[in-house]
C-alpha positions in Angstrom: 13.7 -18.6 -7.0 11.7 -19.0 -10.2 8.7 -17.2 -11.5 6.8 -20.5 -11.7 7.3 -20.9 -7.9 4.7 -18.1 -7.5 1.8 -19.5 -9.5 -1.5 -20.7 -8.2 -4.9 -21.7 -9.6 -7.5 -18.9 -9.6 -11.0 -19.4 -11.1 -11.9 -16.3 -13.2 -15.1 -15.8 -11.3 -13.2 -14.9 -8.1 -11.7 -11.8 -9.7 -13.8 -8.9 -8.4 -15.2 -6.8 -11.1 -16.9 -4.3 -8.8 -16.4 -3.1 -5.3 -18.8 -4.2 -2.6 -21.5 -1.7 -1.7 -19.7 -0.7 1.5 -15.9 -0.1 1.6 -15.5 -1.9 4.9 -17.8 -4.9 4.1 -15.0 -7.1 2.7 -13.7 -10.3 4.3 -10.3 -10.6 5.9 -8.0 -13.6 6.0 -5.7 -13.5 9.0 -2.4 -15.3 8.7 -0.4 -15.8 11.8 3.1 -15.5 10.5 4.8 -17.5 13.3 2.5 -20.5 13.1 1.0 -20.4 9.7 -2.5 -20.6 11.3 -5.3 -19.0 9.2 -8.5 -17.4 10.4 -11.5 -16.3 8.3 -12.5 -12.9 9.6 -14.3 -9.7 8.5 -12.4 -6.6 7.6 -14.0 -4.8 10.6 -12.3 -7.3 12.9 -8.9 -5.7 12.1 -9.4 -3.5 15.1 -9.3 -6.6 17.4 -6.0 -7.7 15.8 -4.2 -4.5 16.4 -2.5 -3.2 19.6 -2.8 0.3 21.0 1.0 0.9 20.5 0.9 -0.1 16.8 1.2 2.5 14.0 -0.6 1.9 10.7 1.2 3.4 7.7 -1.0 4.3 4.7 -0.1 5.3 1.2 -1.8 8.7 0.5 -1.2 8.7 -3.2 -4.1 9.8 -5.4 -5.1 8.1 -8.7 -5.0 10.4 -11.8 -7.7 10.0 -14.5 -4.7 8.8 -16.5 -6.3 6.9 -19.3 -6.9 8.7 -22.6 -8.5 7.4 -25.8 -7.8 8.8 -29.3 -6.8 8.1 -32.8 -3.8 8.9 -35.0 -4.4 11.7 -37.4 -3.4 9.1 -40.1 -6.0 6.7 -38.7 -5.9 3.9 -36.1 -7.1 3.8 -32.5 -4.7 4.7 -29.7 -5.0 4.2 -25.9 -2.7 6.2 -23.7 -1.9 5.6 -20.0 0.0 8.5 -18.5 2.8 7.2 -16.3 4.3 10.4 -15.1 3.7 14.1 -15.7 7.0 16.0 -16.4 5.7 19.5 -16.6 2.6 21.5 -17.8 2.8 20.1 -21.3 5.0 17.0 -21.3 4.4 13.5 -19.9 5.7 9.9 -20.2 3.1 7.3 -21.0 2.3 3.7 -22.0 0.7 3.5 -25.5 -1.4 0.8 -26.9 -2.0 0.8 -30.6 -2.2 -1.6 -33.6 1.2 -0.3 -34.7 3.8 1.3 -32.5 3.6 5.0 -33.0 6.6 6.6 -34.6 8.3 9.8 -33.7 6.2 12.9 -34.4 3.0 10.9 -34.6 0.1 13.2 -33.7 -2.8 11.8 -31.7 -6.2 13.4 -31.6 -7.7 12.9 -28.2 -10.9 14.9 -28.7 -12.0 17.8 -30.9 -10.2 20.1 -28.5 -7.2 18.2 -27.4 -4.2 16.5 -29.1 -0.7 15.4 -28.4 2.4 14.3 -30.3 4.7 11.4 -29.7 8.2 12.8 -29.3 10.0 9.5 -29.0 10.7 6.6 -26.8 11.6 6.6 -23.1 12.6 3.0 -22.6 9.5 0.9 -22.8 7.4 4.1 -22.6 6.8 7.2 -24.8 7.5 10.9 -24.4 4.5 13.0 -25.2 3.9 16.7 -25.7 0.3 18.1 -25.3 -0.8 21.0 -27.5 -2.7 24.1 -26.6 -2.9 26.3 -23.5 -4.4 23.7 -21.2 -1.9 21.7 -19.0 -1.7 17.9 -18.9 -3.6 18.1 -15.6 -6.4 20.1 -17.1 -6.7 17.7 -20.1 -6.8 14.7 -17.8 -9.5 16.3 -15.7 -11.5 17.2 -18.7 -11.4 13.9 -20.7 -9.3 11.3 -18.7 -10.7 8.0 -17.5 -10.1 6.1 -14.3 -7.3 3.6 -15.1 -8.8 0.4 -14.0 -6.4 -2.6 -14.2 -6.6 -5.0 -17.1 -8.3 -7.8 -15.1 -11.4 -5.7 -14.6 -13.2 -6.6 -17.8 -15.3 -3.5 -18.2 -15.1 0.2 -19.0 -14.7 2.6 -16.1 -17.9 4.0 -14.7 -18.7 7.1 -12.7 -18.7 5.2 -9.4 -15.1 4.3 -10.0 -14.1 7.9 -9.6 -14.9 7.5 -5.9 -14.3 3.8 -5.2 -11.0 3.4 -7.0 -9.6 6.1 -4.7 -8.9 5.8 -0.9 -10.7 8.1 1.5 -7.4 9.6 2.5 -6.0 10.1 -1.0 -4.1 13.4 -1.1 -1.0 13.4 -3.3 -2.0 13.2 -7.0 0.3 11.0 -9.2 -0.7 7.3 -9.2 -2.0 5.4 -12.2 -3.2 2.6 -10.0 -4.8 2.6 -6.5 -3.0 1.4 -3.4 -5.7 -1.2 -3.2 -5.3 -2.3 0.5 -6.3 1.2 1.4 -9.6 0.9 -0.4 -11.1 -1.1 2.5 -10.8 1.8 4.9 -13.9 3.9 5.3 -14.2 7.2 7.1 -15.9 5.2 9.9 -13.0 2.8 10.2 -10.5 5.6 10.3 -12.5 7.2 13.1 -12.6 3.8 15.0 -8.8 3.6 14.7 -8.5 7.0 16.3 -11.0 6.2 19.0 -9.0 3.1 19.9 -5.9 5.2 20.2 -4.2 3.5 17.3 -1.7 5.8 15.6 -1.8 6.4 11.8 0.9 7.8 9.5 1.3 8.3 5.8 3.8 7.8 3.1 3.4 8.5 -0.6 4.3 6.1 -3.4 2.9 6.9 -6.8 1.9 3.5 -8.1 2.9 3.1 -11.7 1.6 1.1 -14.6 4.6 -1.2 -14.2 2.9 -2.7 -11.1 0.8 -4.7 -13.6 3.7 -5.6 -16.0 4.3 -9.4 -15.9 7.6 -10.8 -14.9 9.0 -12.0 -18.2 12.1 -14.0 -17.0 12.0 -17.4 -15.2 14.9 -16.5 -12.9 13.4 -13.7 -10.8 16.8 -12.4 -10.0 17.0 -11.2 -13.6 13.8 -9.1 -13.4 14.2 -5.3 -13.6 11.8 -3.5 -11.3 9.9 -0.5 -12.5 10.7 2.9 -11.1 8.2 4.7 -8.8 8.4 8.0 -6.9 8.1 7.8 -3.1 8.2 10.1 -0.1 8.5 9.3 3.6 8.1 12.5 5.6 9.6 13.4 9.0 6.2 13.0 10.8 6.0 9.4 9.7 9.5 8.7 10.8 8.6 10.2 14.2 5.4 8.1 14.4 7.3 4.9 13.6 10.0 5.5 16.1 7.4 6.3 18.8 5.6 3.0 18.1 8.9 1.1 18.2 9.9 2.8 21.5 6.6 1.5 23.0 7.2 -2.0 21.5 4.4 -1.5 19.1 4.4 -2.8 15.5 4.8 -1.0 12.2 1.8 -2.1 10.2 2.1 -1.4 6.5 -1.2 -0.9 4.8 -0.4 -2.4 1.4 2.6 -3.5 -0.5 3.3 0.1 -1.7 3.6 1.2 1.9 6.0 -1.7 2.5 8.2 -0.6 -0.4 8.2 3.0 0.6 9.2 2.2 4.2 11.8 -0.4 3.3 13.3 1.9 0.7 13.6 4.6 3.3 15.1 2.1 5.8 17.6 0.7 3.4 20.5 2.0 5.5 19.3 0.0 8.5 17.3 2.8 10.1 14.2 4.6 8.8 15.0 8.1 7.4 12.9 10.8 6.0 13.5 10.9 2.3 12.0 11.1 -1.2 13.0 10.0 -4.7 12.5 7.1 -7.0 12.6 3.4 -5.9 13.2 0.2 -7.8 13.2 -1.9 -4.6 12.3 -5.5 -5.5 11.4 -7.6 -2.4 11.7 -11.3 -2.8 12.0 -14.3 -0.4 15.2 -13.8 1.6 14.9 -10.1 1.9 15.9 -8.8 5.3 13.0 -6.5 6.4 14.3 -3.4 8.3 11.1 -1.7 9.4 7.8 -3.5 8.7 6.4 -5.8 11.4 2.9 -6.6 9.9 1.3 -6.2 6.5 -2.3 -5.6 5.5 -2.8 -6.4 1.8 -5.1 -7.5 -1.0 -4.7 -10.8 -2.9 -2.3 -10.4 -5.8 -1.9 -11.9 -9.3 0.0 -15.2 -9.8 3.7 -14.7 -10.6 3.5 -11.0 -9.8 6.2 -8.9 -8.0 3.5 -8.1 -5.3 2.9 -11.8 -4.6 6.7 -12.2 -4.3 6.8 -9.4 -1.8 4.1 -11.0 0.3 5.9 -14.4 0.1 9.1 -12.7 1.3 7.3 -11.4 4.4 5.0 -14.3 5.3 7.1 -17.2 3.9 6.7 -18.7 0.4 5.0 -22.0 1.6 2.6 -20.2 4.0 1.6 -17.6 1.4 0.7 -20.1 -1.3 -1.1 -22.2 1.3 -3.1 -19.1 2.4 -4.0 -18.4 -1.3 -5.2 -21.9 -1.8 -7.4 -21.5 1.3 -8.7 -18.2 0.0 -9.7 -19.8 -3.3 -11.4 -22.7 -1.6 -13.3 -20.3 0.7 -14.3 -18.2 -2.3 -12.6 -15.0 -1.3 -12.7 -12.1 -3.9 -9.4 -11.4 -5.5 -7.4 -8.4 -6.7 -8.1 -4.6 -6.6 -11.8 -4.7 -5.6 -11.5 -7.9 -3.7 -11.0 -9.0 -0.1 -7.9 -8.6 2.1 -5.2 -10.4 4.2 -3.6 -9.4 7.5 -0.2 -11.0 8.1 1.3 -10.5 11.6 
């Protein structure tokens, strides 16, 4: 298929710039996969759309304060987005500057902190941070919440909490697994009270999730690399749900990719490593039976994944409906449930 097959019209005012006051106050568009029928619901209705034998699989990654601002010692502003921490003093990052920094370029991040560009790492850059403090400590001290580019404002103190899920545990992401942002402590308690099982995977969402697909033939697109882990406990919870004829409900596209990466051999296995899994229409799903997800950017790999699961025509029809009904889009927006 072509990149242009995944475009749709989205008025700019529907791109949510702030979260709603309450996490669980969002709207929910329910798409019945078999019929294509749509229902306009509230997120809290999700309980009514689940079965007691289902298992909900969440991504427990935690967003790093990964954005740093500084300037070259020679002059010129620099913006750094840490993609992955290698060790106490080394990291790989995206860099935004007027001129691409050369090898050995020193960047002053604050009066106390600085780093040096060691060289390229593909599209990214290798950095070494100076001083006794670790990369983690520097990010904690001066790092900013890495809000995505379509949120047209600087990060604020409230984003420290709201751009993080209530079950975030494993530090390492540079973007939130946004489907999980809807789940409040109250909603998690309701799931438990209804006897609906929950399990967790980890997939550290990378900055590549926002990189545009630059080729028209999507088969030529190279997917970005992301670390994931599916533990034994999650495999056991999935197999227990399947034995009871329950559904495996992936909370977010990142949970989908983690589960499907771990089930690439035909059966879900506990594992960890890096994945470049690119799910497009025609992909044979091995594990996931239902998907809860936010609305995604036109022509994005995430929209392609949703189209693979729900069907291309049905997905774009649902998106047109969401636009007509004035749903809120993207990270701080409303959600879909596809089952």
